[in-house]
Backbone as ProteinMPNN parsed JSONL, in Angstrom:
{"seq_chain_A": "MTDETAPAELAGRTMHIGELAERTGLSLRSLRHWDELGLMQASGRSEGGFRLYTEADERRVRLIMSMKPFGFSLDEIAELVDAIEDSPAEPFTAMPADRAAYFRTEMRARRDKLAHQLIEADALVDLVGA", "coords_chain_A": {"N_chain_A": [[-2.93, -40.243, -51.611], [-1.914, -39.27, -54.825], [-1.914, -36.592, -57.258], [-1.579, -37.922, -59.508], [-3.017, -40.246, -59.396], [-4.827, -42.819, -60.888], [-8.281, -43.043, -62.127], [-9.362, -45.667, -61.803], [-7.953, -46.598, -59.635], [-8.952, -45.277, -57.488], [-10.848, -45.563, -54.562], [-14.296, -46.335, -54.557], [-16.896, -44.012, -55.519], [-16.259, -41.279, -57.675], [-15.977, -37.769, -58.302], [-16.171, -34.759, -60.273], [-14.714, -31.475, -60.125], [-16.677, -29.548, -60.389], [-19.074, -30.854, -59.472], [-18.38, -31.349, -56.825], [-18.125, -28.721, -55.893], [-20.761, -27.881, -56.218], [-22.096, -29.655, -54.429], [-21.057, -28.848, -51.984], [-21.404, -26.134, -51.843], [-19.362, -24.48, -52.259], [-17.213, -22.322, -54.073], [-15.812, -22.903, -57.426], [-13.476, -21.512, -57.743], [-12.52, -21.144, -55.14], [-12.083, -23.898, -54.444], [-10.063, -24.557, -56.234], [-8.109, -22.72, -55.429], [-7.596, -23.612, -52.802], [-6.524, -26.087, -53.482], [-4.158, -25.272, -54.854], [-2.817, -24.299, -52.674], [-2.405, -26.543, -51.164], [-4.156, -27.241, -49.301], [-6.509, -28.568, -49.847], [-6.492, -31.144, -51.807], [-7.066, -32.808, -54.901], [-8.03, -36.21, -55.104], [-7.192, -37.621, -57.238], [-6.669, -37.718, -60.822], [-8.334, -37.494, -63.888], [-8.112, -39.305, -67.031], [-8.055, -37.295, -68.865], [-6.973, -35.257, -67.427], [-8.485, -33.944, -65.585], [-9.489, -32.873, -62.28], [-10.239, -35.262, -59.796], [-12.412, -36.112, -57.29], [-13.248, -37.676, -54.112], [-15.657, -39.009, -51.802], [-14.468, -38.835, -49.335], [-12.831, -36.646, -49.77], [-14.807, -34.709, -50.01], [-15.779, -34.727, -47.374], [-13.598, -33.62, -46.17], [-13.567, -31.066, -47.259], [-15.937, -30.072, -46.177], [-15.288, -30.116, -43.451], [-13.178, -28.222, -43.372], [-14.707, -26.006, -44.105], [-16.339, -25.792, -41.874], [-14.653, -24.793, -40.037], [-14.067, -22.272, -40.802], [-15.739, -20.044, -39.778], [-14.531, -19.608, -37.338], [-12.433, -18.038, -37.817], [-9.79, -18.783, -38.29], [-6.592, -18.94, -39.892], [-5.794, -20.094, -43.187], [-3.533, -21.704, -43.105], [-3.591, -22.454, -40.397], [-6.009, -23.777, -40.315], [-5.382, -25.884, -42.016], [-3.518, -27.212, -40.452], [-5.1, -28.007, -38.251], [-7.018, -29.644, -39.53], [-5.377, -31.669, -40.566], [-4.47, -32.773, -38.151], [-6.906, -33.725, -37.118], [-7.586, -35.64, -39.063], [-5.382, -37.343, -38.763], [-5.681, -38.298, -36.188], [-8.541, -38.957, -35.289], [-10.092, -39.401, -32.884], [-8.661, -38.196, -30.848], [-7.524, -35.438, -31.676], [-5.806, -33.435, -30.805], [-3.628, -34.743, -29.722], [-2.028, -35.281, -31.82], [-0.388, -33.195, -32.316], [2.137, -30.742, -31.259], [2.227, -29.996, -27.745], [2.019, -27.227, -27.086], [0.913, -26.112, -29.321], [-1.544, -27.375, -29.36], [-2.666, -26.38, -27.013], [-2.832, -23.709, -27.663], [-4.77, -23.811, -29.781], [-7.004, -24.876, -28.44], [-7.529, -22.796, -26.56], [-7.947, -20.643, -28.391], [-10.122, -21.641, -29.876], [-12.15, -21.743, -27.913], [-12.356, -19.045, -27.137], [-13.125, -17.83, -29.564], [-15.457, -19.159, -30.094], [-17.021, -18.265, -27.986], [-17.11, -15.555, -28.704], [-18.549, -15.741, -31.132], [-20.932, -16.712, -30.057], [-21.799, -14.508, -28.582], [-22.159, -12.67, -30.653], [-24.374, -13.875, -31.931], [-26.297, -13.579, -29.996], [-26.561, -10.752, -30.0], [-27.418, -10.499, -32.653], [-29.934, -11.786, -32.54], [-31.239, -10.073, -30.768], [-31.392, -7.72, -32.34], [-33.06, -8.678, -34.397], [-35.363, -9.106, -32.875], [-35.834, -6.453, -32.18], [-36.486, -5.166, -34.59], [-38.67, -6.561, -35.245], [-38.695, -8.768, -37.021]], "CA_chain_A": [[-3.011, -40.426, -52.953], [-1.355, -38.067, -55.508], [-2.634, -36.095, -58.412], [-1.351, -38.867, -60.671], [-3.769, -41.506, -59.23], [-5.775, -43.051, -62.006], [-9.642, -43.25, -61.611], [-9.569, -46.998, -61.432], [-7.282, -46.83, -58.346], [-9.633, -44.577, -56.378], [-11.886, -46.382, -54.004], [-15.602, -45.684, -54.53], [-17.311, -43.04, -56.518], [-15.505, -39.993, -57.805], [-16.711, -36.613, -58.84], [-15.341, -33.686, -60.828], [-14.685, -30.302, -59.245], [-18.004, -28.819, -60.451], [-20.005, -31.589, -58.593], [-17.9, -31.111, -55.462], [-18.537, -27.304, -55.619], [-22.241, -27.846, -56.06], [-22.452, -30.429, -53.252], [-20.606, -28.19, -50.801], [-21.731, -24.792, -51.906], [-18.121, -23.724, -52.379], [-16.933, -21.895, -55.481], [-14.743, -23.587, -58.105], [-12.273, -20.765, -57.504], [-12.043, -21.517, -53.811], [-11.48, -25.237, -54.426], [-8.774, -24.486, -56.977], [-7.17, -22.037, -54.558], [-7.209, -24.556, -51.767], [-5.654, -27.093, -54.146], [-2.856, -24.64, -55.038], [-2.201, -24.072, -51.34], [-2.255, -27.824, -50.593], [-5.142, -27.431, -48.209], [-7.551, -29.562, -50.289], [-6.011, -31.616, -53.074], [-7.87, -33.828, -55.542], [-7.475, -37.548, -54.819], [-6.616, -38.154, -58.472], [-6.882, -37.02, -62.092], [-8.858, -38.294, -64.973], [-7.197, -39.451, -68.167], [-8.005, -35.99, -69.494], [-6.291, -34.317, -66.55], [-9.43, -33.308, -64.67], [-9.366, -33.218, -60.895], [-11.208, -36.188, -59.308], [-12.582, -36.015, -55.791], [-13.98, -38.764, -53.484], [-16.518, -38.588, -50.729], [-13.593, -38.421, -48.272], [-12.458, -35.283, -50.113], [-15.998, -33.874, -49.688], [-15.809, -34.596, -45.966], [-12.511, -32.715, -45.797], [-14.024, -29.734, -47.614], [-16.953, -29.686, -45.164], [-14.563, -29.88, -42.2], [-12.539, -26.957, -43.562], [-15.754, -24.973, -44.101], [-16.877, -25.662, -40.559], [-13.656, -24.056, -39.255], [-13.932, -20.892, -41.283], [-16.295, -19.04, -38.92], [-13.649, -19.335, -36.178], [-11.452, -16.987, -38.222], [-8.406, -19.276, -38.42], [-5.936, -18.724, -41.191], [-5.81, -21.29, -43.957], [-2.459, -22.539, -42.568], [-4.092, -22.993, -39.161], [-7.043, -24.794, -40.642], [-4.648, -27.082, -42.574], [-2.879, -27.906, -39.289], [-6.173, -28.597, -37.493], [-7.618, -30.739, -40.353], [-4.383, -32.795, -40.592], [-4.533, -33.4, -36.805], [-8.182, -34.412, -37.018], [-7.493, -36.819, -39.932], [-4.408, -38.251, -38.263], [-6.143, -38.94, -34.924], [-9.929, -38.433, -35.126], [-10.562, -39.486, -31.538], [-7.891, -37.23, -30.025], [-6.756, -34.691, -32.637], [-4.724, -32.609, -30.22], [-2.437, -35.544, -29.429], [-1.247, -35.428, -33.052], [0.415, -31.971, -32.482], [2.829, -30.37, -30.039], [1.331, -29.503, -26.627], [1.783, -25.767, -27.1], [-0.067, -25.807, -30.378], [-2.839, -27.884, -28.9], [-3.171, -25.368, -25.966], [-3.243, -22.506, -28.474], [-6.014, -24.072, -30.529], [-8.088, -25.025, -27.449], [-7.811, -21.432, -26.097], [-8.524, -19.849, -29.438], [-11.512, -22.092, -30.193], [-13.131, -21.334, -26.901], [-12.529, -17.601, -27.196], [-13.834, -17.51, -30.804], [-16.779, -19.662, -29.939], [-17.714, -17.264, -27.066], [-17.412, -14.309, -29.49], [-19.664, -16.046, -32.039], [-22.226, -16.8, -29.286], [-22.238, -13.152, -28.268], [-22.734, -12.097, -31.876], [-25.675, -14.456, -32.172], [-27.231, -12.897, -29.037], [-26.773, -9.464, -30.52], [-28.306, -10.616, -33.831], [-31.271, -12.07, -32.009], [-31.756, -8.809, -30.161], [-31.711, -6.864, -33.473], [-34.24, -9.263, -35.043], [-36.487, -8.813, -32.018], [-36.07, -5.038, -32.215], [-37.16, -4.753, -35.828], [-39.871, -7.437, -35.412], [-38.62, -9.621, -38.163]], "C_chain_A": [[-2.408, -39.094, -53.662], [-2.291, -37.674, -56.629], [-2.536, -37.052, -59.603], [-2.234, -40.157, -60.497], [-4.808, -41.67, -60.302], [-7.144, -43.338, -61.404], [-9.881, -44.691, -61.134], [-8.962, -47.328, -60.095], [-7.99, -46.204, -57.174], [-10.774, -45.452, -55.917], [-13.239, -45.647, -54.058], [-15.817, -44.707, -55.665], [-16.467, -41.84, -56.54], [-16.415, -38.966, -58.462], [-15.685, -35.602, -59.364], [-15.544, -32.476, -59.941], [-16.011, -29.557, -59.212], [-19.041, -29.518, -59.483], [-19.651, -31.329, -57.176], [-18.331, -29.704, -55.03], [-20.03, -27.306, -55.377], [-22.658, -28.542, -54.725], [-22.139, -29.672, -51.963], [-20.97, -26.705, -50.713], [-20.491, -23.868, -52.029], [-17.85, -23.388, -53.867], [-15.788, -22.731, -56.021], [-13.42, -22.817, -57.823], [-11.677, -21.084, -56.159], [-11.387, -22.907, -53.783], [-10.148, -25.246, -55.153], [-7.644, -23.753, -56.126], [-6.689, -22.932, -53.49], [-6.232, -25.641, -52.286], [-4.271, -26.531, -54.384], [-2.135, -24.517, -53.748], [-1.853, -25.462, -50.687], [-3.16, -28.109, -49.483], [-6.149, -28.568, -48.543], [-7.054, -29.97, -51.714], [-6.94, -32.729, -53.629], [-7.239, -35.203, -55.242], [-6.878, -38.157, -56.102], [-6.97, -37.215, -59.672], [-7.458, -37.982, -63.079], [-7.871, -38.419, -66.082], [-7.042, -38.11, -68.895], [-7.378, -34.916, -68.652], [-7.209, -33.576, -65.628], [-9.338, -33.762, -63.247], [-10.532, -34.232, -60.602], [-11.245, -36.183, -57.797], [-13.435, -37.263, -55.37], [-14.819, -38.144, -52.438], [-15.652, -38.225, -49.48], [-13.1, -36.999, -48.546], [-13.608, -34.3, -49.741], [-16.028, -33.682, -48.2], [-14.73, -33.618, -45.512], [-12.876, -31.305, -46.088], [-15.002, -29.236, -46.549], [-16.296, -29.355, -43.809], [-13.859, -28.526, -42.296], [-13.56, -25.817, -43.442], [-16.244, -24.731, -42.69], [-15.968, -24.817, -39.647], [-13.597, -22.556, -39.648], [-14.555, -19.823, -40.385], [-15.437, -18.689, -37.702], [-12.613, -18.363, -36.506], [-10.017, -17.471, -38.23], [-7.885, -19.07, -39.766], [-6.012, -20.088, -41.915], [-4.681, -22.237, -43.518], [-2.888, -23.224, -41.23], [-5.139, -24.062, -39.372], [-6.357, -26.045, -41.18], [-4.098, -27.903, -41.398], [-3.946, -28.685, -38.493], [-6.779, -29.836, -38.316], [-6.637, -31.928, -40.4], [-4.406, -33.552, -39.232], [-5.701, -34.293, -36.627], [-8.101, -35.726, -37.863], [-6.469, -37.81, -39.427], [-4.878, -38.975, -37.022], [-7.541, -38.392, -34.605], [-10.447, -38.411, -33.757], [-9.948, -38.407, -30.665], [-6.932, -36.359, -30.916], [-5.615, -33.904, -32.02], [-3.517, -33.41, -29.74], [-1.519, -35.69, -30.651], [-0.417, -34.124, -33.327], [1.083, -31.656, -31.23], [1.876, -29.731, -29.027], [1.027, -28.039, -26.675], [0.834, -25.371, -28.192], [-1.442, -26.225, -30.002], [-3.47, -26.894, -27.845], [-3.636, -24.131, -26.691], [-4.523, -22.664, -29.134], [-7.211, -24.189, -29.603], [-8.479, -23.581, -26.929], [-8.504, -20.602, -27.123], [-9.957, -20.328, -29.82], [-12.512, -21.633, -29.188], [-13.416, -19.879, -26.953], [-13.374, -17.219, -28.505], [-15.285, -18.075, -30.761], [-17.605, -18.746, -29.037], [-18.027, -16.028, -27.854], [-18.557, -14.598, -30.464], [-21.003, -16.213, -31.315], [-22.678, -15.45, -28.929], [-22.759, -12.462, -29.537], [-24.073, -12.663, -32.242], [-26.688, -13.841, -31.251], [-27.533, -11.523, -29.522], [-27.668, -9.497, -31.807], [-29.76, -10.926, -33.512], [-31.967, -10.859, -31.465], [-32.197, -7.821, -31.325], [-32.939, -7.356, -34.191], [-35.412, -8.95, -34.207], [-36.839, -7.296, -32.075], [-36.852, -4.599, -33.481], [-38.401, -5.648, -36.099], [-39.865, -8.345, -36.631], [-38.997, -11.063, -37.856]], "O_chain_A": [[-2.437, -38.002, -53.095], [-3.3, -38.324, -56.902], [-3.311, -36.981, -60.557], [-2.196, -41.044, -61.349], [-5.58, -40.753, -60.583], [-7.209, -43.83, -60.278], [-10.562, -44.886, -60.127], [-9.416, -48.273, -59.45], [-7.707, -46.52, -56.018], [-11.546, -45.999, -56.705], [-13.331, -44.485, -53.661], [-15.037, -44.605, -56.612], [-15.988, -41.407, -55.492], [-17.441, -39.271, -59.069], [-14.521, -35.59, -58.964], [-16.444, -32.456, -59.101], [-16.423, -29.015, -58.186], [-19.781, -28.833, -58.776], [-20.546, -31.103, -56.362], [-18.842, -29.523, -53.925], [-20.489, -26.753, -54.378], [-23.502, -28.018, -53.999], [-22.847, -29.818, -50.967], [-20.861, -26.092, -49.651], [-20.591, -22.647, -51.913], [-18.24, -24.13, -54.769], [-14.926, -23.207, -55.282], [-12.367, -23.439, -57.685], [-10.467, -21.276, -56.038], [-10.317, -23.097, -53.206], [-9.202, -25.894, -54.705], [-6.469, -24.122, -56.129], [-5.482, -23.028, -53.265], [-5.275, -26.031, -51.616], [-3.284, -27.228, -54.147], [-0.909, -24.624, -53.729], [-1.067, -25.501, -49.741], [-2.991, -29.099, -48.771], [-6.557, -29.365, -47.699], [-7.196, -29.212, -52.674], [-7.522, -33.491, -52.857], [-6.017, -35.309, -55.143], [-6.126, -39.128, -56.022], [-7.484, -36.109, -59.51], [-7.102, -39.16, -63.099], [-6.869, -37.704, -66.091], [-5.992, -37.84, -69.476], [-7.254, -33.775, -69.097], [-6.77, -32.654, -64.94], [-9.124, -34.95, -63.006], [-11.646, -34.067, -61.099], [-10.212, -36.244, -57.13], [-14.211, -37.804, -56.158], [-14.749, -36.943, -52.181], [-16.068, -37.399, -48.667], [-12.966, -36.218, -47.604], [-13.366, -33.209, -49.225], [-16.283, -32.564, -47.753], [-14.94, -32.866, -44.561], [-12.565, -30.408, -45.304], [-14.894, -28.102, -46.081], [-16.712, -28.424, -43.119], [-13.948, -27.742, -41.351], [-13.317, -24.811, -42.776], [-16.54, -23.593, -42.328], [-16.407, -24.224, -38.661], [-13.125, -21.716, -38.882], [-13.953, -18.76, -40.23], [-15.588, -17.62, -37.11], [-11.935, -17.865, -35.607], [-9.1, -16.651, -38.181], [-8.653, -19.025, -40.726], [-6.271, -21.112, -41.282], [-4.859, -23.454, -43.556], [-2.586, -24.392, -40.985], [-5.154, -25.098, -38.708], [-6.735, -27.159, -40.816], [-4.208, -29.129, -41.371], [-3.743, -29.839, -38.114], [-6.989, -30.913, -37.758], [-7.061, -33.077, -40.282], [-4.365, -34.782, -39.183], [-5.611, -35.405, -36.107], [-8.512, -36.787, -37.394], [-6.641, -39.013, -39.627], [-4.527, -40.136, -36.81], [-7.703, -37.497, -33.775], [-11.195, -37.494, -33.417], [-10.628, -37.785, -29.848], [-5.714, -36.536, -30.895], [-4.571, -33.725, -32.646], [-2.491, -32.827, -29.388], [-0.386, -36.159, -30.538], [0.167, -33.967, -34.398], [0.71, -32.193, -30.187], [0.904, -29.056, -29.365], [-0.084, -27.622, -26.349], [0.048, -24.435, -28.047], [-2.413, -25.523, -30.283], [-4.677, -26.651, -27.852], [-4.688, -23.569, -26.387], [-5.348, -21.751, -29.088], [-8.293, -23.686, -29.905], [-9.663, -23.244, -26.888], [-9.499, -19.935, -26.838], [-10.857, -19.521, -30.05], [-13.602, -21.183, -29.543], [-14.57, -19.469, -26.833], [-14.239, -16.345, -28.441], [-16.201, -17.495, -31.344], [-18.775, -18.491, -29.32], [-19.117, -15.477, -27.703], [-19.455, -13.768, -30.606], [-22.062, -15.906, -31.862], [-23.885, -15.209, -28.957], [-23.742, -11.725, -29.459], [-24.872, -11.944, -32.843], [-27.825, -13.598, -31.656], [-28.696, -11.122, -29.471], [-28.535, -8.645, -32.001], [-30.683, -10.398, -34.133], [-33.161, -10.657, -31.689], [-33.253, -7.194, -31.247], [-33.791, -6.551, -34.567], [-36.434, -8.543, -34.76], [-38.013, -6.928, -32.022], [-37.757, -3.767, -33.413], [-39.084, -5.466, -37.107], [-40.914, -8.648, -37.199], [-38.977, -11.911, -38.748]]}, "name": "protein", "num_of_chains": 1, "seq": "MTDETAPAELAGRTMHIGELAERTGLSLRSLRHWDELGLMQASGRSEGGFRLYTEADERRVRLIMSMKPFGFSLDEIAELVDAIEDSPAEPFTAMPADRAAYFRTEMRARRDKLAHQLIEADALVDLVGA"}
C-alpha cells in the first residue's frame, strides 16, 4: 500500500500514529524517523493527511523493536524484516546466501553476548542483594 491509500481501502481497523506509539511504547519521533527512512511506512493517509496504521503495521514495529537489542543498523533491520515478511517460514531463503550466513553468524554472536551480559547483571543483583 502507498501513502495515498484511502481509509476505506485499508483492510480492518486503522489507528493514528499516536495510538501506534502508545500501543508499542515507541516515540512519535521514532515512528516518523522510521517512516522517513522507509523502514516503517504508514499503510495509508486519512483525508486530512494523517498517517494511518493497521495491525500489520503494528506487528512490523514490534518485529523491528525485537531486533534492536541485537545492535543491527536500521538498514540491516530493514533487510531482515523484509526477508521475514517475504518468506515467514524461511526468511533466509529470501536473501543471497552470503547475507543469510552473515545474519546467522551475527545473530548467534550477539545473542551470546546478550546472554553473557544477563549473567553479569544477575551477578550484580545478587551482589547488592536487590
